[in-house]
N, C-alpha and C positions, 0 to 999 in steps of 0.2 A: 373555846368553841361554843357557839350558841346551841342550845338544845333544839330538838325538832319542833317542840311546841313554840319556842321563841321565834323560830324561823317562820312558822305559819302566822303567828301574831304580827310579825313585822311586815307581812304582806297582806294584812287585813283579812286573814282567813281564821275563822273560828276553829280551834283545834279539837274536834270531836274524836272519839276513839277510833272510828273507821278512817278518818282522814290521817290520823297519826299513824295507823297501821299501814295505810297505802304509802305514805311519805317514807316511813321506815323501810318498807320493801323496796321502794325506788332507790334508796341509798345503798341497798345491797348489790345493785347492778354496777359492774365496772365498764359498762358500755351503754349506748342508748337503748331504750326499751320500748316495747309496743304495748297496746292494750292487751293483746294475747299473752305477752310475757307476764304481765301483772295478773291476768286471770289464772294462769298456771300456778303462780306462787300464792295467790290468795283464793284458794278453793271455796272458802266460806263466804266470800263477798261476791254479790252478784255483778254481772257485767255492766248493767246500767248504773250502778253506784260507782263503779270504777271509772266509767266513761264520764259521768257528771263531775267526779272529783278531778279527773284529768283536765276537763274544761275549766273548772274553777281555778285550779293551780295555774293553768296556762293564762287565763284571763287576768290573774293577779301577779303575773311575771315570776312565779316560783319555778316554772319549768318552760322550756322552749320546745317547739316542734321542729322535726327534721323530715323533710321529704327526700329520702335517699334513693328513690326510684324503684323500690321493692314492691310498691303497691300497698304497703302498710306503714302508716304514719309512725314515726319514732319520736321519743321524747327524751330530754335530758334535763337534769336539775341545773338551774341557773346559779351562778355565783351570788353571794350575798349582796354585792354591789351592782349587780346587773339590772339595768332598766330596759333592756331590749331595744336599745337605740342603735343607730348605725355604728357608733363607737364600740358596741358590745358584740358586733358580728364577728364570727370566727368560722374557720373551715371545719367541715365534717369529712370523715374518711369512712368509706364503706369497703369492707373486705370482700373480694369477689370469690374467696374460698369458703370462709365460715359464715359469711353474710351478716356479720356484726357491723354496727355503725358506731363510730367514736367521735366525740367532740375533740378537736385540736385547738383548744382555747389559746394556745401560745401563738397560733398563726391567724393573724387578722385577714379578713377578706380584703383583697387589694382594691384601691379606689378605682372606679370606672367612670370615665367621662361619657355621658350619653349625648347623643346628637341633640341639636336644638329642638325644643318643643316635645321632647320625650320626657315622661314623668315616671320615676321609679316607684313601684308599689312594694316590691319585696326582692330579696336576694336569696338565692339558694345555691350555695357553693359546696358541692360534694365531690371529693376526690375519690377515685376508685383504685384499688390495688390490693396488696397483701399486708395484713396487720402484722405486728411483731411476732405473734405466735405462728401464724401461717407462713411467714416469709422464711422460716427456718427450713422449709421443705425445698427451698431453691438455693442453688449455689450462686454466690455473687462474685 
């Protein structure tokens, strides 16, 4: 497994102490995370530094963003071979009970045929329901 420093270098990101700390913190989440989630975990790092780092990581394809409809952009770490192309698109799942969002990387976004002269700019595929922790409260 590659070290965090190697992963940053592979995406042309200089591995400073703060960037490594933020990236390490991101790895601790088992779900998609927001700027606020990172702020809570990184009390000693100011918000603008975290925000700039998120943008740098996003621009260099280290993380991808998820608009789950909550009003707060979420992020998740990309796989090592991800180049954020159409082939890398996957489904996201937002739990309506705990409000957590998860990447379902094993489920690809289904191909969609657009009408003639329509041009695709982005795809946001978010399923909503109950995650594995919350679904235990319901009988199936």
